[in-house]
N, C-alpha and C positions, 0 to 999 in steps of 0.2 A: 643152493648154496650161494651162487653168484647173485641171485635176486636178494637174498638175505644180506649179503655183503654190500650190495648197491644200496639197499634200504638203510642199512646201518650207516653207510657213508653219507647218505642224504640227511639222515637224522643228525649225524655228527656235524655236517656242514651247516644245517639250520641252527644247531646248538651254538656253533662257533659264531654265526652271524648274530644270534641273539646276545651272546656274550660281548661281542664287539659293539653292538648297539647300546647295551647296558653300560659298557665302559665309556662310550662316547657321551651318553647322557650324564653319567657321573662326572666326567670331565667338564661338560658344559655347566652342570649344577655347581661344581666346585669353582669354576671360573666366575659364574654369576654371583655366588656367595662372596668370593674374594673381592669382586668389584664393589658389591654393596658395602662390605666391611671397610674397604679403602675409602669409598665415598663418605661413609659415616665418620671415619676418622678424620678425613680432610675437612668435613663440615665442622666437626667439633674443634679441630685445631684452628680453623678460620675464626670461629666464634670466640674461642679463648684469646686469640690474637687481637681481635677487635675489642674485646673487653679490656684487655691489658692496655691497648693503645688509648682507649677512652679514659681509663683510670690515670694513665700517665699524662694525657692531655689536660686532665683536671688538676693533677698534682703539680705539674711543672709551673704553671702560673702562680699557684699558691706558694710554692717554694721560692720562686723569684720574688714575690711580694714580701715574704718573710726576710729574705736577704736584703732587699732594699730598705725595709723598715729598720733592720738591725744596723745597716750602714748609716742610715739617716740619723738614728739615735746616737751612734758613735760620733758622727760629724757634729751634731748639735752639742754634745758634751765637750768636744774639742774646741768648738767655737766659743762656748761659755768660758772655758779655761783660758783661751787666748784673750778674751775680753778682760777677764780678771787680771791677767798678767799685764795687759796694756794699761789698765786703770792704775795698777800699782806702779808701773813705769812713769805714768803721767804725774802721780803724786810724788814720786821720788824726784822727778825732774823739777817739779814746782818747788819742792823743799830745797833742792840744790840752788835754784835761781834765787829763792828767798834768802838762803844763807849767803850767797854771793852778794846780793844787794845789801844785806845787813853788814857784811864785812866792808863793803865799799862805803857805806854810810858812816860806820864807826871810824874807818881810816880817813875818811874824806872830810 
């Protein structure tokens, strides 16, 4: 009976060691899979970030160019309008001088 109990205890101890070894392997496997998953996610995130940065690096100068062109167009139209007003002012001033000269000639 003691031999049987000792044999059963030894079998139980071996079973316990095997279960602990299996649990340890599962833990290592889970850790390795988690690390691989994390590395894959980090790689995908890095690639997405690089793609976004590249797209923004292309879009930013284009946007700036459009804004500069828009501002330049607005300034050009403002300058044309200013020239038109200045021309009208010169014509009005010339007419005023002519009228003043005419009045002086008639009165003089």
